[in-house]
C-alpha atoms as one frame of an Amber mdcrd trajectory, in Angstrom:
protein
  19.419  -2.061  13.428  18.611   1.374  12.025  15.531   2.031   9.913  14.871
   4.879   7.500  11.274   5.722   6.579  10.671   7.441   3.252   7.337   9.208
   2.707   6.956   9.861   6.411   3.825  12.004   6.214   1.748   9.639   4.087
  -0.786   7.287   5.621   1.612   4.321   5.689   4.654   6.432   6.565   2.971
   7.826   9.666   1.831   4.340  10.672   5.384   3.026  10.308   6.796   5.874
  12.387   4.176   5.253  15.072   4.974   1.525  15.184   8.742   2.052  15.259
   8.329   4.536  18.104   6.095   2.164  20.079   8.676  -0.595  19.686  11.494
   1.764  20.697  13.451   1.029  17.515  16.168   3.229  16.054  14.865   5.109
  13.029  14.888   8.345  11.081  12.095   9.513   8.824  11.826  11.909   5.912
   8.766  13.383   4.257   8.652  14.519   0.639   9.763  18.064   1.508  12.873
  16.717   3.236  13.629  13.939   0.768  12.221  14.164  -2.747  12.879  10.670
  -4.063  12.895  11.964  -7.647  16.078  13.904  -6.753  18.635  11.152  -7.266
  21.589  13.061  -5.816  19.621  13.957  -2.685  18.614  10.318  -2.130  22.231
   9.158  -2.335  23.318  12.006  -0.054  20.775  11.220   2.673  21.387   7.479
   2.584  25.142   8.025   2.773  24.749  10.378   5.742  22.275   8.250   7.702
  23.669   4.787   6.901  20.443   2.893   7.666  20.280  -0.891   7.613  16.702
  -1.021   6.336  14.791   1.344   4.055  11.005   1.348   4.530   9.618   2.915
   1.372   6.218   4.472   2.018   6.653   7.176  -0.626   4.160   6.919  -3.465
   1.945   8.821  -5.857  -1.482   7.279  -5.229  -3.961   9.494  -7.133  -5.013
   6.640  -9.407  -7.416   8.597 -11.611  -5.175  11.659 -11.929  -2.341   9.332
 -12.967  -4.199   8.783 -16.241  -3.746  12.391 -17.381  -2.758  15.458 -15.333
  -0.703  13.437 -12.837   0.774  10.967 -15.325   4.284  12.425 -15.306   4.429
  12.726 -11.515   3.105   9.176 -11.171   6.001   7.841 -13.247   8.561  10.166
 -11.660   7.702   8.995  -8.136   6.567   5.383  -8.497   9.062   4.278 -11.132
  12.085   6.585 -11.328  11.963   7.573  -7.660  11.844   3.929  -6.650  14.861
   3.220  -8.833  16.763   5.980  -7.010  15.921   4.435  -3.629  16.937   0.948
  -4.765  20.251   2.063  -6.262  21.138   4.162  -3.208  20.187   1.340  -0.821
  22.358  -1.056  -2.818  25.321   1.319  -2.593  25.261   1.422   1.218  24.363
  -2.256   1.686  20.886  -1.617   3.104  17.798  -3.696   2.391  14.709  -2.116
   0.800  11.034  -2.791   1.443   8.949  -1.427  -1.427   5.150  -1.315  -1.283
   3.468  -2.146  -4.586  -0.136  -2.743  -5.581  -2.793  -5.241  -6.618  -3.194
  -3.090  -9.738  -0.195  -4.814 -11.333  -2.762  -7.500 -12.242  -5.484  -7.162
 -14.874  -8.154  -8.487 -12.530  -9.580 -11.044 -14.936  -8.593 -14.157 -12.976
 -11.346 -15.930 -11.023  -9.116 -17.150  -8.182  -6.935 -15.053  -5.855  -3.696
 -13.829  -7.383  -0.480 -15.492  -6.258   2.855 -13.719  -6.437   3.954 -15.702
  -9.488   0.910 -14.893 -11.628   1.431 -13.017 -14.868   1.288  -9.260 -14.372
  -0.665  -7.060 -16.757  -1.480  -3.632 -15.287  -4.375  -1.888 -17.004  -3.945
   1.630 -15.616  -1.050   4.096 -15.404  -0.681   3.733 -11.649  -0.287  -0.036
 -11.924   2.140   0.306 -14.821   4.356   2.743 -12.915   4.302   0.596  -9.777
   5.295  -2.452 -11.837   8.159  -0.448 -13.342   9.171   0.332  -9.755   9.150
  -3.378  -8.940  11.398  -4.071 -11.934  13.781  -1.296 -10.898  14.087  -2.766
  -7.399  14.783  -6.263  -8.715  17.292  -4.998 -11.297  19.278  -2.948  -8.768
  20.814  -5.911  -6.964  19.637  -4.619  -3.580  18.293  -7.029  -0.975  14.579
  -6.407  -1.320  11.064  -7.225  -0.242   8.297  -6.137  -2.606   4.926  -6.117
  -0.852   1.819  -5.962  -3.020  -1.162  -4.666  -1.116  -4.705  -3.435  -1.738
  -7.537  -1.198  -0.517  -5.464   0.494   2.183  -7.081   2.288   5.115  -5.799
   3.604   8.422  -5.585   6.391  10.944  -3.631   8.857   8.847  -4.468  10.651
   5.630  -7.557  10.183   3.482  -8.928   6.750   2.645 -12.132   4.852   1.881
 -13.169   4.469   5.533 -13.019   8.206   6.200 -14.755   8.938   2.886 -17.645
   6.610   3.699 -17.972   8.043   7.208 -18.074  11.581   5.856 -20.700  10.696
   3.244 -22.693   8.809   5.866 -23.008  12.006   7.888 -24.285  14.002   4.896
 -26.431  11.633   2.835 -29.395   9.327   3.321 -28.234   6.948   0.587 -24.793
   6.057  -0.777 -24.173   4.055  -3.964 -21.103   1.804  -3.889 -19.689  -0.554
  -6.514 -20.519  -4.207  -5.870 -18.714  -5.986  -8.741 -15.092  -5.290  -7.793
 -13.646  -7.852  -5.390 -10.588  -7.431  -3.191  -9.142  -7.453   0.304  -9.034
  -4.323   2.536  -5.709  -3.647   4.270  -5.191  -1.819   7.572  -1.983   0.212
   7.565  -1.122  -1.233  10.978  -1.187  -4.776   9.600   0.921  -3.720   6.625
   3.465  -1.897   8.797   3.754  -4.854  11.168   4.306  -7.214   8.236   7.077
  -5.036   6.833   8.971  -5.195  10.124   8.157  -8.904  10.465   9.816  -9.782
   7.152  13.019  -8.139   8.293  12.820  -9.540  11.849  12.473 -13.174  10.780
  14.940 -12.893   7.914  12.357 -14.019   5.362  13.548 -14.929   1.889  13.754
 -11.840  -0.261  11.216 -11.507  -3.046   7.605 -10.536  -3.680   4.874 -10.970
  -1.048   1.152 -10.293  -1.113  -0.213  -8.702   2.051  -3.698  -7.553   2.942
  -6.078  -8.437   5.698  -7.783 -11.799   5.390 -11.226 -12.355   3.929 -12.722
 -10.975   0.735 -15.164  -8.146   0.037 -16.614  -5.921  -2.613 -16.456  -2.165
  -2.125 -20.167  -2.320  -1.303 -19.591  -4.938   1.401 -16.687  -2.942   2.794
 -18.796   0.222   2.879 -21.725  -1.615   4.476 -19.476  -2.804   7.303 -18.017
   0.671   7.811 -21.502   2.176   8.026 -23.182  -0.661   9.905 -23.847   1.592
  12.911 -24.908   4.611  10.858 -28.452   5.414   9.780 -27.780   5.458   6.039
 -28.798   3.225   3.124 -25.897   1.689   1.184 -26.952   0.797  -2.363 -25.015
  -1.714  -4.516 -24.308  -0.600  -8.088 -22.265  -1.919 -11.016 -18.999  -0.454
 -12.254 -20.857   0.647 -15.388 -22.915   2.978 -13.211 -19.844   4.432 -11.520
 -17.366   5.275 -14.260 -13.820   6.306 -13.307 -10.916   7.559 -15.431  -8.659
   4.693 -14.433  -9.496   1.053 -14.991 -10.260  -0.866 -11.788  -9.823  -4.665
 -11.784 -12.927  -6.791 -11.238 -10.904  -9.189  -9.083  -7.849  -8.017  -7.171
  -8.017 -10.548  -4.345  -4.439 -11.374  -3.337  -3.520 -14.861  -2.165  -1.941
 -14.651   1.301  -0.393 -18.125   1.556   3.212 -16.985   1.134   2.876 -14.249
   3.765   1.306 -16.684   6.235   4.161 -19.162   5.721   6.561 -16.601   7.206
   4.709 -17.028  10.510   2.840 -13.738  10.307  -0.687 -13.901  11.699  -3.108
 -11.940   9.503  -6.346 -10.634  11.030  -9.513 -10.608   8.948 -10.405  -7.279
   7.418 -13.493  -7.057   9.616 -11.393  -7.617  12.741  -8.838  -5.088  11.484
 -11.565  -2.530  10.802 -12.939  -3.049  14.298  -9.480  -2.691  15.871  -8.858
   0.441  13.833 -12.144   2.014  14.902 -11.473   1.129  18.533  -7.985   2.650
  18.324  -9.532   5.975  17.312 -11.467   6.006  20.581  -8.391   5.556  22.753
């Protein structure tokens, strides 16, 4: 079994490469400078040369607010058209594709957790482009797993945990939104689930995956800074306006993922494991 990681220098791409190395699995990886997924001919060329069995797609444009204006074109080029290139090229060589999508494909108005079959209605450009990517994958005829995730943090790149830690070192008080509900996701858990789906031969389709348990951004921040001498203040979304719409509820139901036999740690346990791993 040969894996190919796309987006190798992103926070998920580096986590995938680390996991594949630790498990002594056969893989090649390409960052955006080596494989620009918006270059359709280059994607087909690389896939034809490497002949992987499984494509792990960690390439994404994730600047959610910039996607509303200055980054709108790049958002669509990468998350929609680039994903279509990967799916079509994977189909041509008979490889399977694991595409990481987002909780932002939902409007966030539902009271209960979102299941995979719920009606999608993205309210920002990032979510719309990611949904277009999902449609491209499904239309290609490739064997696929679409994994919708949320609130990603991990060792590599910038993320909410590092942002809160940095602010905690500089400020006496931090204001964090307390009316947006979701599930944090450790990149390690996400990477392990991606390999798990392939290992167990799970039915192709859409899966939700985050760590277990729910939180608001305020609760997440409070846990991150629990050992830091800083005051974390809850505020409403109205007090913290962003360019892009953020859903009030983006909690993803994890029942389908759990039925594959994958054990999902709570987000608090995942955060603790992540912080301990940084000390090793």
